[in-house]
C-alpha positions in Angstrom: 202.6 90.0 68.5 200.8 89.4 65.2 203.2 89.8 62.3 201.6 89.9 58.9 203.9 89.7 55.8 203.0 92.0 52.9 205.8 90.6 50.7 209.4 89.5 51.0 210.7 92.9 52.0 208.0 94.2 54.4 205.6 93.0 57.1 203.4 94.8 59.5 202.3 94.4 63.1 200.4 96.1 65.8 202.2 97.8 68.7 205.5 96.1 69.7 207.4 96.4 72.9 211.2 96.4 73.5 210.8 92.9 74.8 209.5 91.7 71.4 212.7 92.8 69.5 214.7 89.6 70.1 211.9 87.6 68.5 211.6 90.1 65.7 215.4 89.8 65.0 215.2 86.0 65.3 212.5 86.0 62.6 214.9 87.7 60.3 213.8 91.3 60.3 216.7 93.8 59.9 215.0 97.1 60.4 211.8 98.6 62.0 209.6 101.5 61.2 207.2 102.9 63.7 204.1 104.7 62.2 202.5 105.4 65.6 202.8 108.8 67.3 204.1 108.7 70.8 201.5 109.1 73.6 198.7 108.1 71.2 197.4 105.8 74.0 198.3 105.6 77.7 200.9 103.0 78.4 202.1 102.4 74.9 205.9 102.0 74.7 207.7 105.1 73.4 209.5 105.0 70.1 212.7 106.0 72.0 212.4 102.8 74.2 211.8 100.6 71.2 214.6 102.3 69.2 217.1 102.0 72.0 216.4 98.3 72.4 216.6 97.7 68.7 219.9 99.4 68.5 221.3 97.1 71.2 220.4 94.2 68.9 221.8 95.8 65.8 218.4 96.7 64.3 217.9 100.1 62.7 214.7 101.8 63.7 213.0 104.9 62.2 209.9 106.9 63.4 207.5 108.0 60.7 204.4 108.9 62.8 201.0 108.9 61.1 198.4 110.6 63.2 194.7 111.4 62.9 195.1 113.2 59.6 196.1 109.9 58.0 198.9 109.1 55.6 200.4 112.3 54.2 202.6 112.8 51.2 205.5 113.6 53.6 205.0 110.3 55.4 205.0 108.4 52.1 208.2 110.1 51.0 209.8 109.3 54.4 208.8 105.7 53.9 210.3 105.6 50.4 213.5 107.0 52.0 213.4 104.4 54.7 213.0 101.6 52.1 215.9 103.0 50.1 218.2 103.5 53.1 217.4 100.7 55.6 218.1 97.0 55.4 215.2 94.6 54.6 213.2 92.7 55.5 211.6 95.5 57.4 208.8 95.4 60.0 206.4 98.4 60.2 204.2 98.8 63.2 201.4 101.0 64.5 198.4 100.3 66.8 196.9 97.7 64.5 199.2 97.5 61.5 196.7 99.4 59.2 198.6 102.6 59.0 201.9 100.7 58.4 200.2 98.8 55.5 198.6 101.9 54.0 201.8 103.9 54.0 203.8 101.1 52.4 201.1 100.5 49.7 201.3 104.2 48.8 205.1 104.0 48.2 204.7 101.7 45.1 204.2 104.5 42.5 207.3 106.3 43.9 209.6 103.3 43.8 209.3 102.2 40.2 
């Protein structure tokens, strides 16, 4: 797992598994946002499995999938809502971290 901090409130990572969540919590993250659609790649952990494991550890998780069409206005608004409603620091993940980074960066003009 390669966690890359964007700032004090948000970091990104490639795909995580339920087994990674104890390490994520120990690193101080308080919530998780998944930007990867389920079944994007064979064998990837489902959001439901990650979310259930997160809940057992007291971490809130939200699914804001970003598919082939790229970051949409709806996804950006959902991310703004997540940032307003969920505890931080937050970890966003997708296949490589790129969609999670792009979606977060596009929230800046809506959060001022």
